[in-house]
C-alpha positions as CSV (number, residue, x, y, z in Angstrom):
1,M,-38.0,-21.8,12.6
2,R,-39.0,-20.2,15.9
3,D,-38.5,-16.6,16.9
4,V,-35.4,-16.0,19.1
5,F,-35.0,-13.3,21.7
6,V,-32.2,-11.8,23.8
7,I,-33.1,-11.9,27.5
8,G,-29.8,-11.1,29.2
9,T,-26.6,-9.2,28.4
10,G,-23.2,-8.8,30.0
11,L,-20.1,-6.8,29.3
12,I,-16.9,-5.8,31.0
13,P,-15.1,-2.5,30.3
14,F,-12.7,-3.2,27.5
15,G,-9.1,-2.4,28.4
16,K,-5.8,-4.1,29.3
17,Y,-5.8,-6.8,32.0
18,P,-2.3,-8.3,31.8
19,D,-2.6,-9.9,35.3
20,K,-5.9,-11.7,34.6
21,T,-6.4,-15.0,32.9
22,L,-8.9,-15.4,30.0
23,A,-11.4,-17.1,32.3
24,E,-11.1,-14.2,34.8
25,I,-11.8,-11.8,32.0
26,G,-14.7,-13.8,30.8
27,W,-16.8,-15.0,33.7
28,P,-18.0,-11.5,35.0
29,A,-19.7,-10.8,31.7
30,V,-21.4,-14.2,31.6
31,K,-22.6,-13.9,35.2
32,E,-24.1,-10.4,34.5
33,A,-25.9,-11.8,31.5
34,I,-27.3,-14.8,33.4
35,V,-28.4,-12.7,36.4
36,E,-30.0,-10.2,34.1
37,S,-31.9,-12.9,32.2
38,G,-33.5,-14.2,35.4
39,V,-33.1,-17.9,34.3
40,P,-31.7,-20.4,36.7
41,P,-28.2,-21.7,35.6
42,K,-29.5,-25.2,35.4
43,S,-31.8,-24.2,32.6
44,I,-28.9,-23.3,30.3
45,E,-28.8,-26.0,27.7
46,A,-25.7,-25.0,25.6
47,V,-22.9,-22.5,25.5
48,Y,-21.3,-21.1,22.3
49,C,-18.0,-19.3,23.0
50,G,-16.2,-17.2,20.4
51,T,-12.5,-16.4,20.7
52,A,-9.9,-16.0,18.0
53,L,-6.7,-16.3,20.0
54,G,-7.8,-17.6,23.4
55,G,-6.6,-21.2,23.1
56,M,-8.3,-24.5,23.6
57,L,-11.5,-25.0,25.5
58,A,-12.0,-21.3,26.2
59,G,-15.8,-21.8,26.9
60,Q,-15.1,-24.6,29.4
61,R,-12.5,-22.5,31.2
62,V,-14.9,-19.6,31.6
63,M,-17.9,-21.6,32.6
64,K,-15.9,-23.7,35.1
65,S,-15.1,-20.5,36.9
66,L,-18.8,-20.0,37.5
67,G,-19.4,-23.6,38.5
68,I,-21.8,-24.1,35.6
69,T,-20.7,-27.1,33.6
70,G,-22.0,-30.3,32.0
71,M,-24.0,-28.8,29.2
72,S,-22.9,-28.7,25.5
73,I,-20.1,-26.1,25.2
74,I,-18.9,-25.3,21.6
75,N,-15.9,-23.1,20.9
76,I,-15.8,-21.1,17.7
77,E,-12.9,-19.4,15.9
78,N,-13.7,-17.1,13.0
79,A,-11.2,-14.3,13.5
80,C,-12.9,-11.0,14.3
81,S,-16.2,-12.6,13.6
82,S,-15.7,-15.3,16.3
83,S,-18.3,-14.4,18.9
84,S,-20.8,-13.1,16.3
85,S,-20.5,-16.4,14.6
86,A,-21.1,-18.0,18.0
87,L,-24.2,-15.9,18.2
88,A,-25.3,-17.2,14.8
89,E,-24.8,-20.8,15.9
90,A,-26.7,-20.1,19.1
91,W,-29.5,-18.5,17.2
92,T,-29.8,-21.6,14.9
93,S,-30.0,-23.9,17.9
94,V,-32.9,-22.0,19.5
95,A,-34.7,-21.2,16.2
96,S,-34.6,-24.8,15.2
97,G,-36.0,-26.0,18.5
98,R,-33.0,-27.9,19.6
99,H,-32.5,-25.6,22.7
100,D,-34.6,-23.1,24.6
101,V,-32.0,-21.3,26.6
102,V,-28.4,-20.7,25.4
103,V,-25.5,-18.6,26.4
104,V,-23.2,-16.8,24.0
105,I,-19.7,-15.7,25.1
106,G,-17.1,-13.5,23.4
107,V,-13.8,-13.3,25.1
108,E,-10.2,-12.4,24.3
109,K,-6.9,-11.5,26.0
110,L,-4.6,-9.8,23.5
111,T,-2.2,-8.3,26.2
112,K,-0.5,-11.7,26.2
113,F,1.2,-10.8,22.9
114,G,2.8,-7.7,24.4
115,G,1.6,-5.3,21.7
116,G,2.0,-4.8,18.0
117,T,-0.1,-6.1,15.2
118,L,-2.1,-9.3,15.5
119,P,-0.3,-12.5,14.5
120,L,-1.6,-13.9,11.2
121,E,-1.1,-17.3,9.6
122,R,2.3,-17.5,7.9
123,E,1.1,-20.1,5.4
124,D,-0.9,-17.3,3.7
125,W,1.4,-16.0,0.9
126,E,0.6,-12.3,1.5
127,V,1.2,-12.6,5.2
128,N,4.4,-14.4,4.5
129,Q,5.5,-11.4,2.4
130,G,4.8,-9.0,5.4
131,M,1.1,-8.2,5.0
132,V,-0.5,-7.0,8.3
133,M,-4.0,-5.6,8.8
134,P,-3.0,-1.9,9.1
135,A,-1.2,-2.1,5.7
136,L,-4.2,-3.9,4.0
137,Y,-6.7,-1.2,5.1
138,A,-4.2,1.6,4.3
139,M,-4.1,0.3,0.7
140,R,-7.9,0.4,0.7
141,A,-7.9,3.9,2.0
142,R,-5.4,5.1,-0.6
143,R,-7.4,3.6,-3.4
144,Y,-10.6,5.1,-2.1
145,M,-8.9,8.5,-1.8
146,H,-7.7,8.2,-5.4
147,D,-11.1,7.1,-6.8
148,Y,-13.4,9.5,-4.8
149,G,-11.2,12.5,-3.9
150,L,-11.3,11.8,-0.1
151,T,-8.5,13.6,1.8
152,A,-6.6,12.2,4.8
153,R,-8.0,15.0,6.9
154,Q,-11.5,14.1,6.0
155,L,-10.8,10.4,6.7
156,G,-9.6,11.4,10.2
157,E,-13.0,12.8,11.0
158,V,-14.2,9.2,11.4
159,S,-11.9,8.9,14.4
160,V,-13.1,12.2,15.8
161,K,-16.7,11.0,15.7
162,A,-15.7,7.6,17.2
163,H,-14.0,9.1,20.2
164,E,-16.7,11.7,20.7
165,H,-19.1,8.7,21.2
166,G,-16.6,6.6,23.1
167,A,-16.1,9.4,25.6
168,L,-19.7,8.9,26.7
169,N,-19.4,5.1,27.1
170,P,-18.1,3.8,30.5
171,N,-17.2,0.5,28.9
172,A,-14.9,2.0,26.2
173,Q,-11.2,1.3,26.3
174,I,-10.4,4.9,25.2
175,R,-12.6,7.5,26.8
176,K,-10.8,10.5,25.3
177,R,-12.1,13.0,22.8
178,V,-9.6,13.9,20.0
179,T,-9.5,16.8,17.6
180,I,-8.8,16.4,13.9
181,D,-5.4,18.1,14.5
182,E,-4.5,15.5,17.1
183,V,-5.5,12.7,14.7
184,M,-3.3,14.1,12.0
185,A,-0.4,14.8,14.3
186,S,-0.3,11.4,15.9
187,R,2.5,9.0,15.0
188,P,2.3,7.4,11.5
189,V,1.4,3.7,11.2
190,A,0.7,3.0,7.5
191,D,0.1,5.9,5.1
192,P,-2.4,7.5,5.3
193,F,-3.1,6.1,8.8
194,T,-1.8,7.7,12.0
195,L,-2.3,6.1,15.3
196,W,-5.7,7.5,15.9
197,H,-6.9,6.0,12.6
198,C,-6.4,2.5,14.1
199,C,-8.3,0.6,16.7
200,P,-6.5,-0.3,19.9
201,T,-5.8,-3.9,21.0
202,G,-6.7,-5.1,24.4
203,D,-8.7,-7.5,26.5
204,G,-12.5,-7.9,26.9
205,A,-15.5,-10.1,27.3
206,A,-19.2,-9.9,26.4
207,A,-22.1,-12.3,26.8
208,L,-25.7,-12.8,25.9
209,V,-28.5,-15.2,27.0
210,I,-30.8,-16.0,24.2
211,A,-34.1,-17.9,24.4
212,S,-37.2,-19.1,22.7
213,A,-40.3,-16.9,22.7
214,D,-42.0,-19.0,25.4
215,V,-39.1,-18.5,27.8
216,A,-38.4,-14.9,26.8
217,R,-41.9,-13.7,27.5
218,K,-41.9,-15.2,30.9
219,Q,-38.7,-13.3,31.8
220,K,-39.3,-9.9,30.1
221,A,-42.3,-7.9,29.0
222,Q,-40.7,-6.7,25.8
223,P,-37.6,-8.8,24.9
224,V,-35.5,-7.8,21.9
225,R,-35.9,-10.2,19.0
226,V,-33.1,-11.4,16.8
227,A,-34.7,-10.6,13.5
228,A,-31.8,-11.8,11.3
229,S,-28.7,-13.9,11.7
230,E,-26.3,-14.1,8.8
231,V,-22.7,-15.5,8.4
232,T,-21.1,-15.3,5.0
233,S,-17.6,-16.1,3.8
234,G,-15.4,-14.4,1.3
235,I,-15.2,-15.4,-2.4
236,Y,-11.7,-16.2,-3.6
237,T,-10.5,-14.1,-6.5
238,N,-7.2,-14.9,-8.2
239,G,-6.2,-11.5,-9.5
240,Y,-7.6,-8.0,-9.4
241,R,-10.3,-7.1,-7.0
242,D,-11.9,-3.8,-6.2
243,M,-10.5,-2.8,-2.8
244,T,-12.9,0.1,-2.3
245,W,-16.0,-2.2,-2.4
246,A,-16.8,-4.4,0.6
247,E,-18.3,-7.1,-1.5
248,L,-18.7,-9.6,1.4
249,T,-20.5,-7.1,3.7
250,A,-22.8,-6.0,0.8
251,R,-23.7,-9.6,0.1
252,G,-24.3,-10.4,3.7
253,A,-26.3,-7.2,4.2
254,K,-28.7,-8.1,1.4
255,H,-29.4,-11.5,3.0
256,A,-29.8,-10.1,6.5
257,Y,-32.2,-7.3,5.2
258,E,-34.3,-9.9,3.4
259,M,-34.4,-12.2,6.5
260,A,-35.4,-9.4,8.8
261,G,-37.8,-7.8,6.3
262,V,-36.2,-4.4,6.6
263,G,-34.0,-2.1,4.4
264,P,-31.2,0.4,5.1
265,K,-33.7,3.2,5.8
266,D,-35.2,1.2,8.7
267,I,-32.0,0.9,10.7
268,D,-31.9,3.4,13.6
269,V,-28.6,2.3,15.1
270,A,-25.7,0.2,13.8
271,E,-22.5,-1.1,15.3
272,I,-20.2,-1.8,12.3
273,H,-16.6,-3.1,12.1
274,D,-14.5,0.1,12.1
275,A,-11.1,-1.5,12.8
276,F,-9.7,1.4,10.8
277,T,-11.2,4.7,9.7
278,I,-11.7,3.8,6.1
279,A,-13.6,0.7,7.1
280,E,-16.5,2.7,8.5
281,L,-16.9,4.7,5.3
282,M,-16.7,1.6,3.1
283,Y,-19.4,-0.1,5.2
284,Y,-21.7,2.9,5.0
285,E,-21.8,2.1,1.2
286,A,-22.0,-1.7,1.6
287,F,-25.0,-1.4,3.9
288,G,-26.8,1.0,1.5
289,F,-26.8,3.9,3.9
290,C,-25.5,6.0,0.9
291,E,-24.4,5.6,-2.7
292,R,-20.8,4.6,-3.6
293,G,-18.4,7.5,-3.1
294,G,-21.0,9.2,-0.8
295,A,-19.7,8.0,2.5
296,Y,-17.9,11.2,3.5
297,G,-20.9,13.3,2.7
298,L,-23.0,11.1,5.0
299,L,-20.5,11.4,7.8
300,S,-20.1,15.2,7.4
301,S,-23.9,15.7,7.4
302,G,-24.0,14.4,11.0
303,A,-26.5,11.6,10.0
304,T,-24.3,8.9,11.6
305,S,-23.5,10.8,14.8
306,L,-25.6,10.8,18.0
307,G,-28.8,12.8,17.2
308,G,-28.6,11.8,13.5
309,D,-30.9,9.6,11.4
310,I,-28.7,6.5,11.3
311,V,-26.4,6.5,14.3
312,V,-23.3,4.4,13.6
313,N,-21.1,3.1,16.4
314,P,-22.6,5.0,19.4
315,S,-20.4,2.9,21.6
316,G,-17.3,4.4,20.1
317,G,-16.9,1.4,17.8
318,L,-13.7,-0.5,17.6
319,L,-11.7,2.7,17.3
320,S,-12.7,3.8,20.8
321,R,-14.5,1.0,22.6
322,G,-11.6,-1.3,21.6
323,H,-11.1,-4.5,19.6
324,P,-10.3,-7.6,21.7
325,V,-10.8,-9.6,18.5
326,G,-13.0,-12.5,19.7
327,A,-15.1,-10.4,22.1
328,T,-16.0,-7.7,19.5
329,G,-19.0,-9.4,17.8
330,A,-20.8,-10.2,21.1
331,A,-20.0,-6.7,22.5
332,Q,-21.6,-5.2,19.4
333,A,-24.7,-7.3,19.9
334,V,-24.9,-6.3,23.6
335,E,-24.6,-2.6,22.6
336,I,-27.5,-2.9,20.1
337,V,-29.7,-4.8,22.5
338,R,-29.2,-2.2,25.2
339,Q,-29.8,0.6,22.8
340,L,-33.2,-0.9,21.8
341,E,-34.0,-1.4,25.4
342,G,-33.3,2.3,26.1
343,R,-30.6,1.7,28.6
344,A,-27.4,2.8,26.9
345,G,-26.9,5.8,29.2
346,K,-25.2,9.0,27.9
347,H,-24.7,7.5,24.4
348,Q,-28.4,6.4,24.0
349,V,-29.9,6.7,20.5
350,E,-33.3,8.1,21.2
351,G,-36.3,6.1,19.9
352,A,-34.2,3.2,18.5
353,K,-36.3,0.3,17.4
354,V,-34.2,-1.5,14.8
355,G,-30.5,-2.1,15.1
356,L,-27.7,-3.9,13.3
357,A,-24.4,-5.4,14.4
358,H,-21.7,-6.3,11.9
359,A,-18.3,-7.9,12.3
360,T,-15.9,-9.0,9.6
361,G,-13.1,-11.4,10.2
362,G,-9.6,-12.0,8.9
363,G,-7.3,-11.1,6.1
364,I,-6.6,-13.9,3.6
365,A,-5.0,-13.5,0.2
366,G,-7.6,-13.3,-2.6
367,L,-10.6,-12.7,-0.3
368,D,-12.4,-9.5,0.7
369,H,-12.5,-11.0,4.2
370,G,-12.6,-14.5,5.5
371,A,-15.9,-14.1,7.3
372,C,-18.7,-11.6,7.9
373,S,-21.5,-11.9,10.4
374,I,-24.5,-9.6,10.5
375,H,-27.4,-9.6,13.0
376,V,-30.5,-7.4,12.9
377,F,-32.3,-6.8,16.2
378,A,-35.9,-5.4,16.6
379,R,-37.8,-4.1,19.6
């Protein structure tokens, strides 16, 4: 398998674009990534497009808007892991030698649903009984609070950190700092969550150009390498499962660390799937950043804030940057690449050399999650 590098990135500010089509949301990010890469459009051999709810032939619709067509275009749906799964497939195509230059797209338009929780598949028996993602994570939070003594106010500090970071990010959907009192006083969603414990829905797009070593070194002096690419699915359990342990993420992290030849202490910056405040704390533990039950201690120490030893979600994460489902994984990868290149602006993690991006996807009865994709990047 060959080394694979990122040579171009593109991202639009996440937000609400009700008057734009999916293609109109997606093509500016793709154009930015291609221009940044310096490769001629005719050299693009394949496109992998991730979208969860964007409809048929999303990649073709986006690329047609740019007038770049004819190559292999593969559309991938894997819930919130859609575009990071697209990145994994793109990585495989370049690493195997099948392609030399590939574009990855993540794009989503959630404003078409008019608000509310995301629609889930009614054939799932838990969904058919009324399960929605805020309720699922709220149950996880309640169990974690019971087992480890975490308070709702302490849980709200995750949101305070996220919005402190997001206020520095011009591409974040919510660029507003919040106090812990504001978090606690916002309207209830699912106990113990209030509104500020939950990520916003919206629209967005992100893109990357990845290439073989020969191409990458012609385009950039020090391109960022994709050191690990891992996609794992949940294991079905008919009965009790530990809701405070992110088994799928822990399993995927082990594989990704082994592939990259790194461990938790080597990670300088991470973008992890904080769709709800409890998720960030659970994933601290799953990635080995701290022991089980020690997540709040890590958060309160400042280690995961800008200036800390392992900065988590400097972009503001899903809680502040936003979560247009299919675009999230690619956006996380764009953020990590730009961090390692030293061009993240006011939310730059100084001296970052190794970064991690993580997206989990979907709630299905009996599974921790349906999918989990993890990528490790190295400068």
